[in-house]
N, C-alpha and C positions, 0 to 999 in steps of 0.2 A: 095055322092059328091066326085068327083075325084080331087085330088090336084097334080099338076105336081111337078117334082123334083125341078124345078127353083122356084116355088112359095113357097114350103116348106123351101128351103134353104134361101130365102129372109126373111122369118119370123124368122128363127133361128138366122140369122146373125144380127138381131136387138137386140138380147139378149146378155148380158155379158156371157162369157163362163161358169162361175160357176153357173149362173142362169139357163142357158140352160141345164147343167148337172143335177142340182137339181130338177128343175120344170118339165122338159120334159123327160129326159132319165132315171132318177132313177125310177120314177113310171112306165115308159114304160117297163123297164127290169123286174120289179116285175110282171107286168101283163103278160109278156112273159114267166114267170114261173121260172126265175132264183132265186136262194136261197141266203139269207144273203145280199141282195142288201143294200149298205150303202153309203151315200154321205159323202165323206171325204175331199172335196175341199173347196174353199172359195176365196174371192177376193184377198187375200194376199198369197194364197197357190201356191207352185211351183210344187207339186207332183201330184199324181193321183187324179182324181175327184170322181170316184166311184169304190167301191170294191164289188165283189160278189164271190160265190163259186159254184162249181159243185162237185158231188160225183163220184169217179171213179167206173167203173163197176166191177173191179177186187176185191178190198178190201173195197170198200165203204168209202174211206178216202176223206177228203175235199181237193179240188184243187182250190186255189184262183186265181182270175184274177183281174187286175186293169186297169181302162180305163182313159186315158187322153184326154180331149175334146179340140179341137182347131177350129177356124173359118178361112175359106179361104183356098187357095192352100198351100200345103207344098212341096217346091221344093228345091233341092240342085243342084247348078250349079256354073259355074265360076262367074256368077253375080247374084246368087240367094240369098234368105233370109237364109243364112247358119247358122246364129245365132240361129234361131228358131229350125232348124234341130238338131244342136248340143245340144241345151237345152233339146230336146226330148230324145236324146240318153242318156244324163246325168240323166234325170228323170227316164228312163227305168232302169238304173243301180241302182238308189236309190230305185226304186220300188221293184226290185228283192232282195235287201238287207234288206228291211223293215221287222220287226217282226210283225206278226199279232197274237194277243192273243185271243184265243177262250174261252169265258167265260164258255160255257157249258161243254167243254171237258177239260178245263184247259191246253190245248196244245198250242204250238207256231208253227205257220205256216209261209210259205213264198209264195209270189206270184210266180206262175209258168207260167202265161200268162200275157203279157203286151199288151194293145190294144191302138193304136193311132186312134182316131175318129175325123174326120174333116168334115166341111160343104163344103169343096172343093175337089180337087184332090190331090193325093200324087204321085209324080213322082218316077221312078225307082231308081234314084240316091239317093233320100231322104230315100227310104226304105233300100237301101244298107248301108247308113251311120248309120241309127238308129239301124239296125241289128247288128252293131259292138258293141253294149252295152255289157259290161262285166257282166257276170251273176254269181250268187252264185253257181250254179250247172249246170249240163248238161240238166236236165229235165225242160227247160224253152223255151218259144217261144214268138215271137212278131207278132201280127196280126194288120191288118189295115182295118178300116171301113171308106170308103169315102162317098161322098154326096149321091151316089146312094143307098148304103147300109142303110144309115140313113133314107132316104126318104122311102125306101121299108118297114123298120120296123115301121115307123110312120103310113103308110097306112095300114099295116097288123095288127098292135097291138094297135095303139093309136090314130086312126083317129078322133073319136068322141071327145076325150079329147083335142086333138090338136085344133080342130075347136072351141071348147068352150073356150080354153085358150086364143086364139087370136081373139075370137069373129068374126069368119069368116062367112059371109053370103053366098057368091058365088064368086068363084075366078074371073069369068068374070066380075063381077060387082064391084070389089074392085078398085076404082079409085086410091087409094094411092099406089098400087103396081106398080112398074116400073122395067123392066128388066135392066134398066140402073143404078139402085141404086148402089153406090160404096161399095165395101167390105172394102177397106182401108180408114179408117177415123182416126181422132185424138183418138177416143175411142179405135179403133182396135190397133193402135200403142202403146197407153199407156198400154193396156191390155197385149200385147205380148212383149213389150220392156220396162216394168215398171222401172227396175233398171237403164237402160240407160237414160230414161226420167228424173228420179230423179237426177242422176249425172249431167245431162245437166243443169237442173234448178239451182242446187247448184253452178255450175260453173258461170252461168250468174249473180247470186246474188253478186259475188265478184267484179264485174266491176263497175266503175263509168259510168256516162252517156256517155261521149265521148268514153270510152273504149268499151262500148256496141256497139256504132255506128261503131267502127273499126272492132269488131268481126262480126257484122252483115254484113258489106261490104264483108268480106272474105267468109261468108256462102252464101251470095247472088251470089257471083262469082261462087261458086260450082253449085248452082241450075241453073244459067243462062248459064254458059260456061263449066260446067263439069270440073272445074279447082280447085285444092286444095290449090292454093296460089294466091296472088294478088301482083302486082308491086306497089311500092310507088306512082308512077305517077297515076295509075288507082285508087288507094285508095283516093288520094287527089281529083281526078275528081269526084268520087262518093260522097265524103263528102263535096265537094264544099268548100274546105278550103286550107290553106297553111301549109306547113310542120312545120313551127315554132309553129303553134297552136296545133299540136298534138304530137310534139316531146317528151314532158314529159310523155304523156300517153303511147306512144310506148315504151319508156324506162322502165316504170313501168310494162307493160305487159310482156316485155322480161325478166325483173328482177325476176318476180314471176313465170316465166316458162310457161306463157300462149300462147306466140307466139315465133316463131323463125324468125330472120331476116338474110338473106344471099343474098348478091349481089343485094340489093335494092328490094328483094322479100320477102313477109311476108306470113307465113303459121301458122296454129294453132299448139300448142304444149302442152305437159303435160296433165293436167286434162281437158283443153279446147278441147282436141281431141274428147271428148265425143259428142260435138256438131256436128262435122263432121260425126261421126259414126251414130248419130241419123238421120242426113240428108240423109246419104247413105241408111240406113235401110228403110226410107220412100220411096225413089226412087225405091229401089230394090223390095219392096213389091208391089208397084203400077205396076211395069213392069211385075211381075209374075201374077198379077191379070188382066193384059191387060187393065189397067186403066191409064197408064202414058202418052202415046202418045196423044197429043192434050189437055192434062190436066196438063201440067208441072207446071203451076201456083198453082194448087191445092196442089201439094207436098210442095211447099213453104209455103202455107197458113196453112197446117197441122202442119208444123214445128213450126211456130210462135204461133199457137193456143196452142201448148203444152208448149212452152217455156215461153210465156207471161201469162199463166194461173197461178194464185196465188196458 
């Protein structure tokens, strides 16, 4: 049975990244013949997901590699998901600095090769940025495995197991598969921007009901008008209320540093800025995945699914 790149990536994108690494690629790499394959990731881990080693031809010493798995496109641009790229660069630096203790030889090794593997594409600017990772020594390198490389490895080394894992009968007969399935979902955002989601949720919990409505109106103005602030007049219109009814809430939000009011214009401030950064990240990721145009409301829905989730 032949499985296309698109079909394989659709299946992989339905798995959390750490499950994809553990259940699919760790056994695949073992079957491929790599030595010392070890799953080191997890749902809360920020570093590499899989370690393995190869032996050099010259002196038969172990040379360790670490793989970080991601889902979707990795792009660095003026309006790209730059946070993800910077995280990968930082994770590369951490990987190169990490001590690996070999139980058999009682030696301490360091990763000499860091691999970024993703179910999407990796643009040139993203590669250049990640390549800036500061390394422990000169004998280090960074490699990239994109969707094509991952699909080829599955077809060449792990096809039967992949078919069994997903209980695939025939690609042409799978009604559930659709090329229009979105990559950017609330799960995707939470997995890739977990810290930002947590900060945003904490920020929301500090607001009263009316304060939440005020903050929501500012966020909605960003989604609907690409604006980072809202006038007092527009705010009253959206809330269908009078200024006297919200004056005390505005004063408290400003006093606690959650909003800034200047010339009758309100913008988020302080820790509440995490909400705008989260909204920006959702829009940027959807743009990079070519999923934003015509689905603007979906970005807003993802935001509130994350924020309202207990």
